[in-house]
C-alpha positions in Angstrom: 8.9 4.9 40.2 7.4 2.9 37.4 4.5 4.4 35.5 1.6 2.0 34.8 -1.1 2.5 32.2 -3.9 0.0 31.9 -6.8 -0.4 29.5 -8.8 -3.5 30.7 -12.1 -5.2 30.0 -14.2 -7.4 32.3 -13.4 -10.7 30.5 -10.1 -12.4 31.3 -7.9 -12.8 28.1 -7.6 -16.5 28.6 -11.4 -16.9 28.9 -12.0 -14.8 25.8 -9.4 -16.7 23.7 -10.9 -20.0 24.8 -14.4 -18.8 23.7 -13.1 -17.7 20.3 -11.3 -21.1 19.8 -14.4 -23.1 20.8 -16.6 -21.1 18.4 -14.2 -21.5 15.6 -13.9 -25.3 16.1 -17.7 -25.6 16.4 -18.2 -23.8 13.1 -15.5 -26.0 11.5 -17.1 -29.3 12.7 -20.6 -28.3 11.7 -19.6 -27.0 8.2 -17.5 -30.0 7.2 -19.3 -32.6 5.2 -18.8 -35.8 3.2 -17.5 -36.1 -0.4 -19.7 -34.9 -3.3 -20.3 -35.8 -6.9 -18.4 -34.0 -9.6 -19.5 -33.2 -13.2 -18.2 -32.5 -16.7 -18.3 -29.4 -19.0 -17.7 -29.8 -22.7 -18.0 -27.6 -25.8 -16.1 -26.1 -28.6 -14.5 -22.7 -29.5 -15.3 -20.8 -32.7 -14.8 -17.3 -34.1 -17.4 -14.8 -35.3 -17.5 -16.5 -38.8 -18.2 -19.9 -37.3 -14.6 -21.2 -37.9 -13.1 -23.4 -35.3 -10.3 -22.0 -33.1 -7.9 -24.8 -32.1 -5.8 -24.8 -28.9 -7.7 -21.9 -27.3 -7.4 -21.5 -23.5 -10.4 -22.5 -21.4 -10.7 -20.9 -18.0 -13.2 -21.8 -15.2 -13.6 -19.0 -12.7 -15.5 -18.6 -9.4 -18.6 -16.5 -10.1 -18.3 -14.7 -6.8 -14.8 -13.1 -7.3 -13.6 -14.4 -10.7 -10.7 -16.3 -9.1 -9.2 -19.1 -11.2 -10.6 -22.7 -10.4 -9.2 -24.8 -13.3 -8.5 -24.8 -17.0 -7.7 -26.7 -20.1 -7.1 -26.1 -23.8 -9.1 -26.9 -26.9 -7.8 -29.6 -29.2 -7.0 -29.1 -32.9 -10.7 -29.4 -33.7 -11.6 -26.6 -31.2 -13.2 -29.1 -28.8 -12.6 -29.0 -25.0 -13.6 -30.9 -21.9 -13.3 -30.0 -18.2 -13.7 -32.9 -15.8 -14.1 -33.3 -12.0 -16.0 -30.0 -11.7 -17.6 -29.6 -8.3 -21.1 -28.2 -7.9 -21.0 -24.4 -7.7 -21.6 -21.1 -9.5 -18.9 -20.5 -12.2 -17.9 -18.3 -15.1 -16.5 -20.0 -18.2 -14.4 -18.1 -20.7 -12.3 -19.0 -23.7 -9.3 -16.9 -24.8 -7.0 -16.9 -27.8 -4.1 -14.6 -28.7 -5.1 -11.9 -26.2 -8.8 -12.0 -27.0 -11.6 -13.7 -25.2 -15.2 -14.8 -25.3 -17.9 -13.3 -23.2 -17.9 -15.0 -19.8 -20.7 -17.5 -19.5 -22.4 -18.0 -16.1 -22.9 -21.7 -15.2 -24.7 -23.3 -12.2 -23.1 -26.7 -12.2 -25.5 -29.4 -10.9 -25.1 -31.9 -13.7 -23.0 -32.6 -16.8 -23.1 -29.7 -19.2 -22.7 -29.6 -23.0 -22.4 -26.0 -24.0 -22.2 -25.9 -27.7 -19.9 -23.1 -28.8 -17.9 -20.3 -27.1 -17.4 -17.4 -29.6 -14.2 -15.4 -29.7 -14.4 -12.4 -32.1 -11.0 -12.2 -33.7 -11.6 -9.4 -36.3 -9.9 -6.1 -35.7 -11.7 -2.8 -35.8 -10.4 -0.5 -38.5 -10.5 3.3 -38.1 -8.6 5.2 -40.8 -5.0 4.2 -40.3 -5.3 2.9 -36.7 -6.4 -0.6 -35.8 -7.5 -1.2 -32.2 -8.0 -4.7 -31.0 -8.0 -4.0 -27.3 -11.3 -3.7 -25.3 -12.1 -0.9 -22.8 -11.6 -1.3 -19.1 -14.7 -2.1 -17.0 -15.7 -1.6 -13.4 -17.8 -3.9 -11.3 -18.9 -3.5 -7.7 -19.0 -6.4 -5.3 -20.4 -6.1 -1.8 -17.0 -5.3 -0.2 -14.8 -4.0 -3.1 -14.7 -2.3 -6.5 -13.1 -4.4 -9.3 -11.4 -2.6 -12.1 -10.9 -5.1 -15.0 -8.0 -4.0 -17.3 -6.9 -7.3 -19.0 -6.3 -6.8 -22.8 -7.3 -3.0 -22.5 -5.5 0.1 -23.5 -4.8 0.8 -19.8 -2.9 -2.5 -19.5 -0.3 -1.3 -22.0 1.4 0.7 -19.3 3.1 -0.4 -16.0 1.3 -1.6 -12.9 2.0 1.8 -11.3 0.2 3.5 -14.2 -2.8 1.2 -13.7 -3.1 1.9 -10.0 -2.9 5.6 -10.7 -5.8 5.1 -13.1 -8.0 3.1 -10.8 -11.2 4.8 -9.6 -10.9 6.1 -6.0 -7.1 6.2 -5.9 -5.3 9.4 -5.1 -1.5 9.9 -5.6 -0.2 12.2 -2.9 3.6 12.8 -2.6 4.2 9.5 -4.5 1.9 7.7 -2.0 -1.2 5.8 -3.2 -4.2 6.8 -1.1 -7.9 6.0 -0.8 -10.0 8.7 0.7 -7.0 10.3 2.3 -5.6 7.1 3.8 -2.4 5.4 2.7 -3.3 2.2 0.7 -1.5 -1.1 1.1 -0.6 -2.8 -2.2 -1.2 -6.6 -2.6 -0.4 -8.9 -5.6 -2.8 -11.9 -5.7 -3.8 -11.2 -2.1 -0.2 -11.2 -0.9 1.1 -7.9 0.6 4.0 -6.2 -1.2 6.4 -5.8 1.7 8.4 -2.8 0.6 8.7 0.9 1.4 6.7 3.5 -0.5 9.4 4.3 -3.1 10.3 0.7 -3.4 6.7 -0.2 -4.1 6.6 2.4 -6.9 9.9 1.1 -8.4 8.5 -2.5 -8.3 5.2 -1.6 -9.9 6.8 0.6 -12.6 8.8 -2.5 -13.6 5.8 -4.9 -13.5 4.1 -4.9 -16.9 0.4 -4.0 -16.9 -0.2 -6.7 -19.6 0.0 -9.3 -16.8 -2.8 -7.8 -14.8 -6.3 -9.0 -15.0 -7.9 -6.5 -12.5 -7.3 -4.2 -9.6 -9.5 -4.6 -6.5 -10.2 -1.4 -4.4 -11.1 -2.4 -0.9 -11.8 0.8 1.0 -13.2 -1.0 4.1 -11.4 -4.4 4.3 -13.6 -7.3 5.5 -13.2 -9.2 8.7 -10.6 -11.7 7.4 -8.1 -8.9 7.1 -6.4 -7.5 10.2 -8.3 -4.6 11.8 -5.4 -2.3 11.1 -5.3 -3.2 7.4 -6.6 0.2 6.2 -7.5 0.6 2.5 -6.2 -2.2 0.1 -5.3 -2.2 -3.6 -5.1 -5.8 -4.7 -3.6 -6.6 -8.1 -5.0 -9.8 -9.6 -2.8 -11.3 -12.3 -4.0 -13.4 -15.2 -3.8 -17.2 -14.8 -2.1 -19.6 -17.2 -2.5 -23.4 -17.3 0.5 -24.3 -19.4 3.8 -25.5 -18.0 7.0 -24.0 -19.1 9.8 -21.4 -18.3 10.0 -17.7 -18.6 12.4 -15.0 -17.5 13.1 -11.4 -18.0 15.8 -8.7 -17.4 15.0 -5.1 -17.0 16.9 -1.8 -16.5 16.0 1.8 -16.0 18.0 5.0 -16.3 16.7 8.2 -14.7 18.2 11.6 -15.3 17.3 14.0 -12.5 19.8 16.2 -10.6 21.9 13.1 -10.3 21.7 10.1 -12.7 20.2 6.9 -11.4 19.9 3.4 -12.6 18.4 0.0 -11.6 18.7 -3.5 -12.8 16.6 -6.6 -12.1 16.0 -10.1 -13.3 13.2 -12.6 -12.6 12.7 -16.3 -13.5 9.6 -18.5 -13.4 9.3 -22.3 -13.9 6.1 -24.3 -13.9 5.3 -28.0 -14.1 2.1 -29.8 -13.4 2.6 -29.7 -9.7 5.4 -27.2 -9.0 5.6 -23.5 -9.5 9.0 -21.7 -8.8 9.7 -18.0 -8.9 12.9 -16.1 -8.0 13.9 -12.5 -8.6 16.7 -10.2 -7.7 17.1 -6.4 -8.1 19.7 -3.8 -7.2 19.0 -0.1 -7.1 22.0 2.1 -6.5 20.8 5.7 -5.9 22.3 9.1 -5.3 19.8 11.9 -4.9 19.5 15.3 -3.4 16.6 16.8 -1.4 16.5 20.5 -0.4 14.3 21.9 2.4 13.7 25.5 3.4 12.5 26.1 6.9 11.3 29.3 8.6 10.3 29.9 12.2 9.1 33.1 13.7 9.5 32.9 17.5 6.9 35.0 19.4 6.8 36.7 22.8 3.9 36.9 25.3 2.2 39.5 23.2 2.5 37.4 20.0 5.1 39.8 18.6 8.0 38.4 16.6 11.3 38.7 18.5 13.4 36.2 16.5 13.3 35.0 12.9 15.1 31.8 11.9 15.6 30.9 8.3 17.3 27.6 7.5 18.3 25.9 4.2 18.9 22.2 4.3 20.6 20.2 1.5 20.4 16.5 2.0 22.3 14.0 -0.2 21.5 10.3 -0.1 23.6 7.4 -1.2 22.1 3.9 -1.1 22.5 0.5 -2.8 19.4 -1.5 -2.0 19.3 -5.3 -2.8 15.9 -7.1 -3.0 15.4 -10.8 -3.6 12.5 -13.2 -3.2 11.9 -16.9 -3.7 8.5 -18.5 -4.0 7.6 -22.2 -4.2 4.1 -23.5 -4.8 3.6 -27.3 -4.7 0.3 -29.2 -5.3 0.7 -32.3 -3.2 -2.5 -33.7 -4.8 -5.9 -32.4 -5.9 -6.8 -31.3 -2.4 -3.6 -30.3 -0.7 -1.1 -27.7 -1.6 1.9 -26.0 0.0 3.5 -22.5 -0.4 6.8 -21.3 0.8 7.6 -17.6 0.3 10.8 -15.7 1.4 11.7 -12.1 0.9 15.0 -10.3 1.6 15.6 -6.6 1.6 19.2 -5.4 2.4 20.3 -1.8 2.3 23.9 -1.7 3.6 26.2 1.3 4.0 23.4 3.8 3.3 24.5 7.4 3.9 22.8 10.7 4.4 24.7 13.9 4.5 22.9 17.1 5.6 24.4 20.5 5.3 22.5 23.3 7.1 22.9 27.1 6.8 20.8 29.2 9.1 20.4 32.9 9.6 18.9 34.3 12.8 17.4 37.8 12.7 15.9 39.9 15.5 12.4 41.4 15.6 13.6 44.2 13.4 14.7 41.8 10.7 18.4 42.5 11.3 21.0 39.7 11.2 21.8 38.7 14.8 23.9 35.5 14.2 24.3 32.6 11.9 25.3 28.9 12.2 26.2 26.0 10.0 25.6 22.3 10.8 26.9 19.2 9.2 25.0 16.1 10.0 26.3 12.7 8.7 24.3 9.6 9.2 25.1 6.0 8.2 22.5 3.2 8.1 22.5 -0.6 7.7 19.1 -2.2 7.3 18.2 -5.9 7.0 14.7 -7.2 6.5 14.1 -10.9 6.2 10.7 -12.6 6.0 9.7 -16.3 5.8 6.1 -17.6 5.1 4.7 -21.1 5.1 1.1 -21.8 4.0 -0.8 -25.1 3.8 -4.2 -25.3 2.0 -6.5 -28.3 2.2 -9.7 -28.5 0.1 -12.4 -30.3 2.0 -14.6 -33.0 0.5 -17.5 -30.6 0.6 -17.4 -28.6 -2.7 -16.0 -25.1 -2.1 -14.9 -25.7 1.4 -11.2 -25.2 2.3 -8.9 -24.9 5.3 -5.6 -23.0 5.2 -2.9 -22.7 7.9 -0.1 -20.1 7.8 3.0 -19.5 9.8 5.2 -16.4 9.5 8.5 -15.0 10.8 10.2 -11.7 10.3 13.6 -10.5 11.4 14.4 -6.8 11.1 17.6 -5.1 12.1 18.5 -1.4 11.7 21.7 0.2 12.9 22.4 3.9 12.6 25.5 6.1 13.4 25.1 9.9 13.5 27.8 12.6 13.6 26.5 16.1 14.2 28.6 19.3 14.4 27.5 23.0 14.5 29.5 26.2 14.4 28.0 29.6 15.5 29.0 33.0 14.3 28.0 36.6 15.2 26.6 39.1 12.7 30.1 40.0 11.5 31.0 36.4 10.8 33.2 36.0 13.9 33.3 32.5 15.5 31.3 32.3 18.7 31.2 28.6 19.7 30.8 25.1 18.5 28.6 22.2 19.5 28.5 18.5 18.5 27.9 14.9 19.5 27.8 11.4 18.1 25.0 8.8 18.4 24.7 5.1 17.9 21.2 3.6 17.7 19.8 0.3 16.8 16.5 -1.5 16.5 16.0 -5.3 16.5 12.5 -6.6 15.8 11.2 -10.2 15.6 7.7 -11.0 14.5 5.9 -14.4 14.8 2.4 -15.0 13.5 0.2 -18.0 13.1 -3.2 -18.1 11.4 -5.9 -20.6 10.4 -8.8 -19.9 8.1 -11.8 -22.0 7.1 -14.4 -21.2 4.5 -17.5 -23.1 3.3 -20.6 -22.5 1.1 -24.0 -22.7 2.8 -26.5 -23.1 0.1 -26.4 -19.8 -1.9 -24.4 -18.2 0.9 -21.0 -18.7 2.3 -19.2 -18.6 5.7 -15.6 -17.8 6.5 -14.0 -17.9 9.9 -10.5 -18.0 11.4 -8.1 -17.4 14.2 -4.8 -15.5 14.4 -2.1 -14.9 16.9 0.8 -12.5 16.5 3.8 -11.9 18.8 6.2 -8.9 18.4 9.4 -8.4 20.3 11.3 -5.1 19.7 14.4 -3.9 21.4 15.9 -0.4 20.7 18.8 1.6 22.0 20.2 5.1 21.6 23.6 6.2 23.0 24.9 9.8 22.9 28.7 10.4 23.3 31.7 12.6 22.2 30.0 15.8 23.2 31.6 19.1 22.1 30.5 22.3 23.8 27.3 22.5 25.9 23.6 22.9 25.3 20.6 22.7 27.6 18.5 20.6 25.2 21.0 17.9 24.5 22.8 15.8 27.1 23.9 12.3 27.8 20.8 11.5 29.8 18.9 11.2 26.5 20.6 7.8 26.0 18.2 4.9 26.6 17.3 1.3 26.0 13.7 0.6 25.2 11.8 -2.7 24.8 8.4 -3.3 23.4 6.5 -6.6 23.5 3.1 -7.1 21.9 0.7 -10.1 21.6 -2.5 -9.9 19.7 -5.1 -12.7 19.6 -7.8 -12.4 17.0 -10.9 -14.4 15.7 -13.4 -13.5 13.0 -16.5 -14.6 11.2 -17.8 -13.4 7.8 -21.1 -14.3 6.1 -21.9 -13.6 2.5 -25.3 -14.0 0.8 -26.6 -13.2 -2.7 -30.2 -13.1 -3.9 -32.0 -11.5 -6.8 -30.5 -8.0 -7.2 -29.0 -7.8 -3.7 -25.7 -8.9 -2.2 -24.8 -8.7 1.5 -21.6 -9.4 3.5 -21.5 -9.2 7.3 -18.3 -9.6 9.3 -17.2 -9.4 12.9 -13.6 -9.5 14.1 -12.4 -9.5 17.7 -8.8 -8.6 18.8 -7.3 -9.0 22.2 -4.1 -6.9 22.7 -1.6 -7.3 25.4 1.4 -4.9 25.1 4.2 -3.6 27.4 6.8 -0.9 26.6 9.7 -0.5 29.1 12.4 2.2 29.3 15.3 0.2 31.0 17.3 3.4 31.7 14.4 5.3 33.3 12.8 2.2 34.9 9.5 3.3 33.4 6.9 0.8 32.1 3.7 1.4 30.1 1.2 -1.4 29.7 -1.9 -1.8 27.5 -4.4 -4.6 27.7 -7.7 -4.4 25.9 -10.3 -6.2 23.8 -12.0 -4.6 20.8 -14.6 -5.7 18.3 -14.5 -4.7 14.7 -17.8 -5.1 12.8 -18.2 -4.7 9.0 -21.3 -4.5 6.8 -21.6 -4.4 3.0 -24.8 -4.0 1.0 -25.0 -3.9 -2.8 -28.2 -3.3 -4.9 -28.2 -3.6 -8.7 -31.6 -2.9 -10.1 -30.3 -3.2 -13.6 -27.1 -3.5 -15.6 -26.8 0.3 -15.8 -27.4 1.2 -12.1 -25.6 0.0 -8.9 -25.9 1.2 -5.3 -23.5 0.2 -2.5 -23.3 1.0 1.2 -20.6 -0.2 3.5 -19.3 0.4 7.1 -16.3 -0.8 8.9 -14.4 -0.2 12.2 -10.6 -0.3 12.1 -7.6 0.3 14.3 -4.3 2.1 13.7 -1.5 0.9 15.9 1.7 3.0 16.4 4.8 2.1 14.5 7.5 0.5 16.6 10.0 3.4 16.1 7.4 6.0 17.1 7.1 4.4 20.5 10.9 4.8 21.2 11.4 7.7 23.6 14.5 8.9 21.6 15.4 12.2 19.9 16.7 12.3 16.4 18.4 15.6 15.8 18.8 17.8 12.6 20.6 20.2 14.9 20.4 20.9 18.6 17.4 23.2 18.0 15.4 21.0 15.6 14.6 17.4 16.4 12.1 14.5 16.2 11.0 12.9 19.5 9.3 9.5 20.1 6.4 9.0 22.4 6.0 5.7 24.4 2.6 6.8 25.6 1.0 6.5 22.2 -2.2 4.3 22.1 -4.0 2.7 19.2 -6.7 4.8 17.5 -10.0 3.5 16.3 -11.9 4.7 13.3 -15.4 4.4 11.8 -15.7 4.4 8.0 -18.9 4.9 6.0 -19.2 4.9 2.2 -22.1 5.2 -0.2 -21.6 4.6 -3.9 -23.6 5.0 -7.1 -22.5 3.7 -10.5 -24.1 4.6 -13.8 -23.5 2.5 -16.9 -20.0 1.4 -15.5 -18.7 4.8 -16.8 -19.8 7.4 -14.2 -19.1 6.8 -10.5 -20.2 8.8 -7.5 -18.9 8.1 -4.0 -19.8 9.9 -0.7 -17.8 9.0 2.3 -17.4 9.9 6.0 -14.6 8.8 8.3 -14.3 9.4 12.1 -10.7 8.7 12.9 -11.0 9.1 16.6 -7.8 9.8 18.5 -5.7 9.5 15.3 -1.9 9.2 15.6 -0.4 12.3 14.0 3.0 13.8 13.6 2.8 17.3 15.1 5.5 20.0 15.0 5.7 22.6 17.8 8.0 25.6 18.4 9.1 26.4 21.9 9.3 30.2 21.9 11.2 30.4 25.2 14.0 27.9 24.3 13.8 28.7 20.6 13.5 25.0 19.5 11.4 23.2 16.9 10.4 19.6 17.6 8.3 17.0 15.9 6.5 14.6 18.2 3.9 11.8 17.6 0.7 12.4 19.5 -2.8 11.0 19.8 -5.0 13.8 18.7 -8.3 14.6 20.5 -10.4 14.0 17.4 -10.1 13.6 13.7 -12.6 13.3 10.8 -12.9 13.7 7.1 -15.6 13.5 4.5 -16.0 14.1 0.8 -17.6 13.5 -2.6 -15.7 11.7 -5.4 -16.6 11.7 -9.0 -15.0 9.4 -11.6 -15.3 9.2 -15.4 -13.9 6.1 -17.0 -14.7 6.2 -20.7 -13.4 5.4 -24.1 -13.7 8.7 -26.1 -12.7 7.0 -29.4 -11.4 3.5 -30.2 -7.9 4.7 -29.8 -8.4 7.3 -26.9 -9.3 6.3 -23.4 -10.0 9.0 -20.8 -9.8 8.5 -17.1 -10.8 11.5 -14.9 -11.1 11.5 -11.1 -12.1 14.5 -9.0 -12.4 14.6 -5.2 -13.9 17.3 -3.1 -13.0 16.7 0.6 -12.9 18.2 4.1 -10.2 17.2 6.7 -9.9 18.3 10.3 -7.9 17.3 13.4 -8.3 18.6 16.9 -5.2 18.4 19.2 -3.6 19.8 22.3 -1.2 22.7 21.4 1.4 21.7 24.1 3.4 24.9 23.5 0.3 27.1 23.9 -0.8 26.2 27.4 -2.3 23.0 26.2 -5.1 24.8 24.4 -7.3 22.7 22.1 -6.9 23.7 18.4 -8.6 22.4 15.3 -6.6 22.4 12.0 -8.9 21.9 9.0 -9.0 22.3 5.2 -11.4 22.1 2.3 -9.6 20.7 -0.7 -9.8 19.6 -4.3 -7.9 16.7 -5.9 -8.0 16.0 -9.6 -6.3 13.4 -11.8 -6.9 13.3 -15.5 -5.2 10.7 -17.7 -5.3 10.3 -21.5 -4.2 6.9 -22.8 -3.5 6.8 -26.6 -3.0 3.8 -28.9 -0.7 5.1 -31.6 -0.2 2.1 -33.9 -2.2 -0.5 -35.6 -0.8 -3.4 -33.7 -1.0 -1.6 -30.2 2.8 -1.8 -29.9 3.1 2.0 -29.6 1.2 3.8 -26.9 1.3 7.2 -25.2 0.0 8.8 -22.0 -0.6 12.4 -21.0 -1.6 12.9 -17.3 -2.1 15.8 -15.0 -2.4 15.8 -11.2 -3.7 18.7 -9.2 -3.9 19.2 -5.4 -5.4 22.5 -4.0 -4.2 21.7 -0.5 -4.4 19.0 2.2 -3.9 18.6 5.9 -0.6 17.1 7.2 -0.6 17.1 11.0 -0.8 20.8 12.0 0.5 21.9 8.6 -1.6 22.9 5.6 0.0 22.3 2.2 0.0 24.7 -0.7 -1.1 24.0 -4.3 0.5 21.2 -6.4 0.4 20.5 -10.1 2.2 17.7 -12.0 2.2 17.2 -15.8 3.6 13.9 -17.1 4.1 12.7 -20.7 5.1 9.1 -21.6 5.7 6.9 -24.6 6.0 3.1 -24.8 7.0 0.9 -27.7 7.2 -2.9 -27.8 9.2 -5.0 -30.3 9.5 -8.6 -31.4 5.9 -9.6 -30.3 6.2 -7.9 -26.9 9.5 -9.6 -26.0 11.4 -6.2 -25.9 9.8 -3.0 -24.5 11.3 0.5 -24.5 9.7 3.4 -22.7 10.4 7.1 -22.0 8.6 9.3 -19.5 9.1 12.8 -18.2 7.5 14.1 -15.0 6.8 17.4 -13.4 7.3 19.2 -16.7 6.0 22.5 -15.2 8.1 22.2 -12.0 5.1 22.8 -9.8 4.9 19.5 -7.9 6.7 20.6 -4.7 4.5 22.1 -2.0 5.0 24.5 1.0 3.7 23.4 4.3 2.6 26.1 6.8 1.6 25.9 10.5 0.3 29.2 11.8 -2.0 29.4 14.8 -2.0 30.7 18.4 1.7 31.2 19.2 2.9 28.9 16.5 4.3 30.4 13.2 6.6 28.1 11.0 6.8 26.6 7.6 8.9 24.3 5.4 9.2 23.7 1.7 10.5 20.3 0.6 12.0 20.0 -2.9 12.8 16.5 -4.1 13.9 15.3 -7.5 10.4 15.3 -8.9 11.5 16.6 -12.3 13.2 14.0 -14.4 13.4 12.0 -17.6 13.3 8.2 -17.3 14.3 5.5 -19.9 13.2 1.9 -19.4 14.0 -1.4 -21.1 12.6 -4.9 -20.6 13.4 -8.1 -22.4 11.3 -11.2 -21.9 12.6 -14.7 -22.8 11.3 -18.2 -22.7 7.5 -18.7 -22.7 7.0 -15.1 -21.4 3.2 -15.2 -21.7 3.1 -17.5 -18.7 1.8 -15.7 -15.5 4.0 -16.2 -12.5 3.2 -16.8 -8.9 4.8 -13.6 -7.7 3.4 -12.3 -4.4 4.4 -10.5 -1.2 3.9 -11.6 2.3 0.6 -10.5 3.9 1.5 -9.5 7.4 0.2 -6.2 8.8 2.7 -6.4 11.6 5.5 -5.9 9.2 4.0 -2.6 7.9 4.9 -0.9 11.2 8.6 -1.5 10.6 10.3 1.8 10.2 13.3 3.7 11.5 13.5 7.4 11.9 16.1 9.3 9.8 
């Protein structure tokens, strides 16, 4: 009999969608206005000694977010002229050979003759070290923190180094987090559509010298999907000159096994056309070792069986990544963007060898078993994005329309065999099976956004529709032996279809020392998951509102106070909904849960900034029925299984303190410390469904020292230390972690060639033990990856390599839920 699960509201979906559409069209028609007059800005560029600077770059930026508007260059007499400037608030800056003038605020209502923009070209001498880079700065906007790093000592490293040094960012198990939540990385407001390790590899190869700033968006505003979570947006510098540039890069890493990667990228710009293409290949062989222990308990909570298992997993992969981007300016008001990404990882293999010892309650060996588990994977991920932007006649008003398609295919074959022996090593029995599984996902989205200024305020509104179709299958066959927990009935076919209709409004206003941003997003979800084998269907249909509020008060240049609130949603990953079992052996497996429902969170932050060097942040987050991976032991059947579950409640809060300060002209210190509390309450399904709360009080610390070691800044160094006291991971609590890293970087030939060396986990204390001990549950595991290594890197830039490219990812939150269990 089919199972039905409904979440409904009293407004019909069609009626709600029609209302959203009508409101959007009404705002669009009211806001659109007729053409407006444009003006001219002119001036000259000089140095600190009143000498003219010919051919300097002139950049006109939006005052609200420092985004690029237009630019030109000074002539041989240092004179410049910007024409057709629409009325608005701007920042104007001149730059030359990596140095810039102080940004000048302009309220353009008429033609402006500036006089001179001054660029200080003199270097600062300190004994034998000459430092010409400035220090990084931090600036709070109503909905984000902007970390400006252009031409600073921090920018001498990689993009990954910069993100690790950004206030409010925690690095946990190579994952970038903000207040305990995984952060999504964007480049120029385009999402980087790669896995966690691939994102790290990409950012380590992306030079920090190309970065203007990093935006930390703890509570994304209404224009982002309600499930966006925290965002780290990398904003690259802009360049107005046409030309070509390219680069090749390679890295060699010596860990347990040697690894290497190679990539090349090419960028070409004309007056109307920008083209970018890149390709990388990353062959890998790595080993991961895991130790697991389970103490099975009887009705009196006495141990009657002790299982100790050692896993050695070896991975082979050859990942190919490619992207192509085309930007075309049809005219001054219309532009087109085409972006395509390809990630192919064929013939990936994972081989797991397990040795287990089973002891009785007296700690005497009862039996042993060995398991060999070989899995082969083929993954294909293709994405295509088309965006059209139209600048309206009203200054600052614009309309953009976007269409997106993703095709994702993952195929897996598994071969598992176990042999059991008594305490004397005599063969008892064997057991094994094969599985074939696959997942095919297609994602379609369409979105329209409109923004317009309203006096000294601005309004943004938009509509979005997304459609996801997922089909999965799991087939068991070739059984050897017999076992109660594994049988052919576990085979299944599962389909999941989801449609989300969304509309949003966002209003921004600035006055005196205050800034305010208000947003409201509504999302209507209609989803159905069906097990074809079991003839079971689960439906979800609901409408939810997601408000956001941001307030910023800056009484002076030294003090800044900010308060923000946002409501978000976390939707289950497609693979987590599949009701399949993925086995490590027949007593240890991961199980999907088609009854997962989205969880909703409330996020509060209060921030205080002193002199742009000291930062205090108090936060509270109610995660509601958060989706967690919980591991349970069945004491009767002596099995261990990992299942996704909506917990009963989850919350976290904490106090963060950041110091971002130049100690000397050649030494910059970044220190980030977080004191936090995490807790989750869930049903202990193997303990008579008792409610249990797992909680920790933890400390996180990250201290980075950036050193300029040569007069021309071509030789830099870095010493960093990361410390984690503990943190909550489902029902597990982690042990202490410590990571010490040292790196050096040298550039040659005016930054055309760059050589780097880094060593990580020098003290070999970065791997943690995870323990789950409560009620009748007593188990642990210790994961040991290749965290200790030495890495050599080389990059060579050719062509006009100072051009900034149009590299970006594809901003689609639906793609982030793509994942296959291993």
